C-alpha positions in Angstrom: 26.1 12.7 32.2 24.7 12.5 35.7 21.2 11.8 34.4 22.6 9.0 32.2 24.6 7.3 35.0 22.0 7.7 37.8 19.5 5.5 36.0 21.9 2.8 34.7 21.6 0.4 37.7 17.8 0.4 37.6 17.7 0.0 33.9 20.0 -3.0 34.0 17.7 -4.7 36.4 14.6 -3.9 34.4 16.0 -5.0 31.0 17.5 -8.1 32.7 14.0 -9.0 33.7 12.7 -8.2 30.1 15.5 -10.5 28.8 14.5 -13.3 31.1 10.8 -13.0 30.4 10.8 -12.4 26.7 14.3 -13.4 25.5 17.5 -11.5 25.1 17.1 -10.7 21.4 13.8 -8.8 21.9 15.3 -7.0 24.9 18.4 -6.0 22.8 16.1 -4.8 20.0 14.0 -2.8 22.5 17.0 -1.1 24.1 18.5 -0.2 20.7 15.2 1.3 19.6 15.0 3.4 22.7 18.7 4.5 22.3 18.1 5.4 18.7 15.0 7.5 19.4 16.6 9.3 22.3 19.9 9.8 20.6 18.3 11.3 17.5 15.8 13.5 19.3 18.4 14.9 21.8 19.8 17.5 19.4 16.3 18.9 18.6 15.4 19.6 22.3 14.6 23.2 22.8 14.9 23.5 26.5 16.8 21.9 29.4 14.0 19.8 30.7 13.4 18.1 27.3 17.2 17.6 27.0 17.3 15.9 30.4 14.3 13.8 29.5 15.9 12.5 26.4 19.3 11.9 28.1 17.3 10.0 30.7 16.0 7.6 28.1 19.4 7.3 26.5 20.8 6.4 30.0 18.1 3.7 30.3 19.1 2.1 27.1 22.9 2.6 26.9 24.2 0.5 29.7 21.5 -2.2 29.3 22.3 -2.5 25.6 26.0 -3.1 26.3 25.2 -5.6 29.1 22.9 -7.7 26.9 25.4 -7.8 24.0 28.1 -9.0 26.5 25.8 -11.8 27.7 24.9 -12.8 24.1 28.5 -13.0 23.1 29.5 -14.9 26.2 26.7 -17.4 25.6 27.9 -18.1 22.0 31.5 -18.7 23.1 32.5 -22.1 24.4 34.0 -22.3 27.9 37.4 -23.2 26.6 37.6 -19.9 24.5 36.5 -17.5 27.2 38.9 -15.4 29.0 39.7 -17.0 32.4 40.2 -13.5 34.0 36.6 -12.6 33.3 35.1 -15.7 35.0 
């Protein structure tokens, strides 16, 4: 879990830049592809270093994917329907 949460702040900044440069939908697709590949390959790791490497990539994609989905949902909601406590 430490490997996942250590990389999250940097990955949010990186995928935020990707979302600004190329659009939020390609950034969401890219983070989900990374998360899928890392998540499916983690059980097949044969040593600890490979396991940490795959969890590193899962950490890169996990928090960024959730952040981008939040922004996409917020963009589609009108201001009157948003929760006032989140603003």
